[in-house]
C-alpha positions in Angstrom: 24.1 20.2 -1.4 22.8 16.8 -0.3 20.6 14.2 -1.9 19.0 11.0 -1.2 18.9 7.2 -2.3 16.1 5.1 -2.7 16.0 1.3 -3.2 13.1 -1.2 -3.3 13.1 -5.0 -4.3 9.8 -6.5 -5.2 8.5 -10.2 -5.0 5.6 -11.0 -6.9 4.0 -14.3 -7.1 0.3 -15.3 -8.7 -1.5 -18.6 -8.8 -4.1 -18.3 -11.4 -6.7 -21.3 -12.0 -9.9 -21.5 -13.8 -12.0 -20.1 -10.8 -9.3 -18.8 -8.1 -6.5 -16.1 -8.2 -4.2 -15.6 -5.5 -1.4 -12.8 -5.7 1.2 -11.9 -3.3 3.8 -8.8 -3.4 6.3 -8.0 -1.0 8.8 -5.1 -1.1 11.7 -3.7 0.9 12.5 -0.2 0.7 16.0 1.3 1.9 16.0 5.0 2.4 19.0 7.0 3.2 18.5 10.9 3.9 21.2 13.5 3.7 21.3 16.9 5.3 19.5 19.3 2.8 17.8 22.1 4.3 16.3 23.5 1.1 14.7 20.3 -0.1 14.1 18.6 3.4 13.7 20.9 6.2 12.9 18.4 8.8 15.5 15.5 7.8 14.8 12.1 8.3 17.5 9.5 9.0 18.0 6.4 7.5 15.1 3.9 7.8 13.5 0.8 6.2 10.0 -0.3 5.3 8.7 -3.5 4.4 5.4 -4.1 2.8 3.2 -7.4 2.2 0.2 -7.3 0.1 -1.7 -10.6 -0.4 -4.9 -10.6 -2.4 -7.4 -13.4 -3.3 -9.9 -13.3 -6.0 -12.8 -15.5 -7.0 -13.8 -15.9 -10.9 -17.4 -16.4 -11.9 -18.2 -17.4 -15.6 -14.7 -15.8 -16.7 -16.4 -12.5 -16.7 -16.9 -11.5 -13.0 -14.2 -11.4 -10.2 -14.7 -10.7 -6.6 -12.1 -10.7 -4.2 -10.0 -9.0 -1.4 -6.7 -7.4 -1.1 -5.1 -6.9 2.1 -2.0 -4.6 2.9 0.7 -4.4 5.7 3.4 -1.9 5.6 5.9 -1.6 8.4 9.0 0.9 8.9 11.8 0.5 11.1 15.2 2.2 11.8 16.1 5.5 13.4 14.1 7.7 10.7 10.7 6.0 11.4 8.1 8.6 11.5 6.2 7.7 14.6 8.1 5.8 17.0 5.4 4.6 19.0 3.4 3.0 16.1 3.7 -0.6 15.6 3.0 -0.4 11.9 3.1 2.4 9.1 -0.2 1.3 7.7 -2.7 -1.6 7.3 -5.3 -2.0 4.4 -8.3 -3.7 3.3 -9.6 -3.6 -0.2 -12.8 -5.5 -1.5 -13.3 -5.5 -5.3 -15.8 -6.5 -7.9 -14.4 -6.5 -11.3 -16.0 -6.9 -14.8 -13.8 -8.5 -17.4 -14.5 -6.9 -20.7 -11.9 -8.9 -22.6 -8.8 -10.5 -22.0 -6.8 -7.2 -22.0 -9.5 -5.0 -20.2 -11.7 -4.7 -17.3 -13.8 -2.3 -15.0 -13.4 -2.7 -11.2 -15.3 -1.0 -8.3 -13.3 -1.3 -5.1 -13.4 0.2 -1.6 -10.4 0.8 0.5 -10.0 1.1 4.1 -6.6 2.1 5.4 -5.3 2.9 9.0 -1.9 4.8 8.5 0.1 4.8 11.7 -1.7 3.6 14.8 -2.3 6.9 16.7 -1.6 6.6 20.4 -2.3 10.2 21.0 -5.4 11.8 19.4 -4.1 15.2 20.4 -1.1 15.1 18.6 -2.9 13.6 15.5 -5.5 16.7 15.7 -2.7 19.2 16.1 -0.9 17.8 12.9 -4.3 17.8 11.0 -4.1 14.2 10.2 -6.2 11.2 10.4 -5.3 7.8 10.9 -8.3 6.2 9.5 -9.1 6.8 5.8 -12.0 5.5 3.3 -12.2 5.6 -0.5 -14.2 4.2 -3.1 -12.5 3.7 -6.6 -13.6 2.9 -10.2 -10.9 1.7 -12.3 -10.9 1.3 -16.1 -8.0 -0.8 -17.3 -6.7 -1.7 -20.7 -3.6 -3.3 -21.4 -1.7 -3.3 -24.7 
């Protein structure tokens, strides 16, 4: 019986001033798959992923925030899902946030993600997948 291993390393940096916040996340994932027909009928070989996620927000009166998060993910290695794709995903996420207290907020955001650059629309249709995805989210967060 086979198994798998997954390792991920995160780098997080934040610059927070009175009126502006800049954030940066970076991660490196290492994936090693083993033969296991029961758990993974279509086995992927070893591959790696690199994700970069910068975000920038402007504060208004310490009560409101408006900003933009960007995302970029890249797979590489012999187990890459789509060999012809230059990236795993790119995303754009504008956000408006209402700070309720120092430990809670409400946020409304829109996310546009392009997962894998499709070079063959016929193959995408055959698989029942779409490259471009849109979503609107409302987040209520309280930290304690």
